[in-house]
C-alpha positions as CSV (number, residue, x, y, z in Angstrom):
1,M,0.0,0.0,0.0
2,K,2.9,2.4,0.8
3,K,4.3,1.9,-2.7
4,I,0.9,2.6,-4.3
5,I,0.6,5.8,-2.2
6,I,4.1,7.0,-3.2
7,F,3.4,6.2,-6.9
8,V,0.1,8.1,-6.8
9,S,1.6,11.1,-5.0
10,L,4.4,11.4,-7.5
11,T,2.0,11.0,-10.4
12,L,-0.2,13.8,-9.0
13,L,2.7,16.1,-8.4
14,I,4.4,15.6,-11.8
15,G,1.1,15.8,-13.7
16,T,-0.1,18.9,-11.9
17,V,3.3,20.8,-12.3
18,S,3.6,19.8,-16.0
19,V,0.1,21.0,-17.0
20,M,0.2,24.1,-15.0
21,A,3.3,25.2,-16.9
22,Q,1.3,25.3,-20.1
23,A,-1.3,27.8,-21.4
24,P,-4.8,26.4,-20.9
25,K,-7.1,25.8,-23.8
26,S,-10.4,25.9,-21.9
27,F,-12.0,26.3,-18.5
28,M,-15.0,24.3,-17.3
29,I,-17.2,24.4,-14.2
30,K,-19.6,21.5,-13.5
31,P,-21.9,21.3,-10.6
32,G,-23.7,18.0,-9.9
33,I,-24.9,15.4,-7.5
34,I,-22.6,12.8,-5.9
35,M,-23.8,9.4,-4.7
36,A,-21.3,7.9,-2.3
37,K,-21.2,4.5,-0.6
38,Q,-18.9,3.1,2.1
39,V,-17.2,-0.1,1.2
40,W,-16.2,-2.0,4.3
41,D,-13.8,-5.0,4.5
42,D,-14.5,-7.7,7.1
43,R,-17.7,-6.1,8.3
44,P,-20.3,-8.6,9.6
45,T,-23.2,-7.0,7.7
46,T,-23.5,-4.5,4.9
47,N,-27.3,-4.4,4.6
48,D,-27.5,-0.9,5.9
49,I,-24.9,0.5,3.6
50,K,-26.5,2.6,0.8
51,Y,-25.5,5.1,-1.8
52,L,-26.4,8.6,-0.3
53,E,-26.5,11.8,-2.3
54,G,-24.5,14.9,-1.6
55,M,-23.4,18.2,-3.1
56,Y,-20.7,18.3,-5.7
57,V,-19.0,21.0,-7.8
58,A,-15.7,20.8,-9.8
59,W,-13.7,23.0,-12.2
60,N,-11.0,22.1,-14.6
61,L,-8.5,23.4,-17.1
62,E,-7.6,21.7,-20.3
63,F,-4.1,21.6,-21.8
64,F,-2.1,20.1,-24.7
65,H,-5.0,20.2,-27.2
66,H,-4.4,17.4,-29.7
67,E,-6.9,16.1,-32.3
68,Y,-7.9,13.2,-30.0
69,F,-6.0,13.7,-26.7
70,S,-5.6,16.4,-24.1
71,L,-4.8,16.7,-20.4
72,L,-7.1,18.0,-17.7
73,T,-6.3,19.4,-14.3
74,E,-9.4,19.2,-12.1
75,C,-10.2,20.4,-8.6
76,G,-13.5,19.8,-6.9
77,F,-15.6,19.6,-3.8
78,S,-17.5,16.5,-2.8
79,M,-19.8,15.9,0.1
80,K,-19.8,12.1,1.0
81,R,-22.6,11.4,3.4
82,N,-22.0,8.8,6.1
83,S,-24.2,5.7,6.2
84,V,-22.9,4.7,9.7
85,Y,-24.2,7.9,11.2
86,K,-27.5,9.7,10.5
87,T,-28.1,10.5,6.9
88,D,-27.6,14.2,7.4
89,K,-24.0,13.6,8.4
90,S,-21.1,13.9,5.9
91,V,-17.4,14.1,5.3
92,D,-16.5,16.9,2.9
93,F,-13.4,16.7,0.6
94,L,-11.5,18.9,-1.7
95,Y,-9.8,16.8,-4.5
96,V,-7.2,17.4,-7.2
97,A,-6.7,15.1,-10.2
98,P,-4.6,15.3,-13.4
99,M,-6.3,13.3,-16.1
100,L,-5.9,12.1,-19.7
101,K,-8.8,13.0,-21.9
102,V,-9.7,11.1,-25.1
103,R,-12.3,12.5,-27.4
104,Y,-13.9,12.1,-30.8
105,E,-15.5,15.1,-32.5
106,L,-18.9,14.6,-34.4
107,G,-19.6,18.1,-35.6
108,N,-20.8,20.1,-32.6
109,F,-21.1,17.0,-30.5
110,I,-18.0,15.8,-28.7
111,P,-18.2,12.6,-26.7
112,Y,-15.1,11.9,-24.5
113,I,-13.7,9.8,-21.7
114,Y,-11.1,10.7,-19.1
115,F,-9.3,9.0,-16.3
116,G,-6.4,9.6,-13.8
117,P,-5.2,9.5,-10.2
118,R,-7.0,11.5,-7.5
119,M,-6.0,13.0,-4.1
120,D,-8.7,13.9,-1.6
121,F,-8.1,16.3,1.3
122,M,-10.7,16.2,4.1
123,L,-12.1,19.7,4.8
124,T,-14.7,19.1,7.5
125,K,-16.9,16.4,9.0
126,S,-20.3,17.2,10.4
127,F,-20.2,14.7,13.3
128,E,-18.3,13.6,16.3
129,N,-17.3,10.0,16.5
130,A,-19.9,7.9,18.3
131,F,-18.2,4.6,17.5
132,S,-14.8,3.2,18.4
133,Y,-13.4,2.7,14.9
134,G,-11.4,5.9,14.8
135,E,-11.1,9.1,12.8
136,P,-11.3,9.3,9.0
137,E,-8.0,9.8,7.2
138,K,-7.3,13.4,6.2
139,V,-5.7,12.5,2.8
140,I,-7.1,9.7,0.6
141,F,-5.7,8.5,-2.7
142,G,-8.0,7.2,-5.5
143,I,-8.9,6.9,-9.1
144,I,-11.2,9.1,-11.1
145,S,-12.8,8.2,-14.5
146,G,-15.8,9.4,-16.5
147,I,-17.6,9.9,-19.7
148,D,-19.1,13.2,-20.9
149,M,-21.1,14.5,-23.9
150,E,-20.2,18.0,-25.0
151,Y,-22.2,20.2,-27.3
152,R,-20.1,23.1,-28.6
153,F,-21.1,26.5,-29.8
154,K,-17.8,28.4,-29.6
155,P,-16.6,30.0,-27.5
156,H,-18.9,28.0,-25.1
157,S,-20.0,24.4,-24.6
158,I,-22.6,22.7,-22.5
159,I,-21.7,19.3,-21.0
160,L,-23.5,16.4,-19.4
161,G,-21.4,13.8,-17.6
162,F,-21.1,10.7,-15.5
163,Q,-18.1,10.0,-13.3
164,N,-16.8,7.4,-10.9
165,Q,-14.5,8.0,-7.9
166,Y,-13.0,5.0,-6.3
167,D,-10.6,5.0,-3.3
168,I,-7.3,3.2,-3.4
169,S,-6.2,4.0,0.2
170,N,-8.5,3.4,3.1
171,S,-10.6,6.2,4.7
172,I,-10.8,4.4,8.0
173,E,-8.8,1.4,9.4
174,S,-10.0,-0.3,12.6
175,S,-9.2,-3.6,14.3
176,S,-12.8,-4.1,15.3
177,W,-14.6,-2.7,12.2
178,G,-12.1,-3.5,9.5
179,S,-11.2,-1.0,6.8
180,M,-13.4,1.3,4.8
181,K,-13.2,3.0,1.4
182,Y,-15.6,5.2,-0.6
183,N,-17.0,4.4,-3.9
184,A,-18.9,7.3,-5.5
185,F,-20.8,8.1,-8.7
186,V,-21.3,11.7,-9.9
187,I,-23.8,13.1,-12.4
188,T,-22.9,16.6,-13.7
189,A,-24.1,19.4,-16.0
190,G,-21.5,22.0,-16.8
191,I,-20.4,24.8,-19.0
192,K,-17.0,25.3,-20.8
193,L,-15.3,28.4,-22.0
194,Y,-12.7,28.1,-24.8
195,Y,-9.9,30.6,-24.6
196,P,-9.0,32.5,-27.8
197,K,-6.0,31.1,-29.6
């Protein structure tokens, strides 16, 4: 696990520094709804674990615009509600993710996929621990992937998207409860602004 964390950290650092050194081609903001679920290892029962909705918003910059490929640097806020506590409780994260984007243009319609490593930073939690399994980790490593449909009318575009966020490192580790990761799905609707060449 330590090797994975080191690899993901270096990838995030190198990717973010590389793309930030270039002039961006576009800027996008995409609010949406996140459906997050806790995935527990070695837990006696998971019948009460459900996907719970929360607030989500992200923004990204696009770099290295090729005919089919480009790079994205994305930063976002995700509210992952906690199934173990009451449904109004949540853990809020700020994440950063450098990603590879692959697209195919069909006139004004541009379907594309994207994927890359992700680093979550815990901002707040709206509860005090009532159980003995410990505090959530303040930094979590994961993978982000998604598929979007863009409709372009330069210098703007509107975008509908679907995204998955899966954790590599554990959010919680406990000798009595086991370990827990988040798996989340996101539905977004955004707008993109292309910068003039």
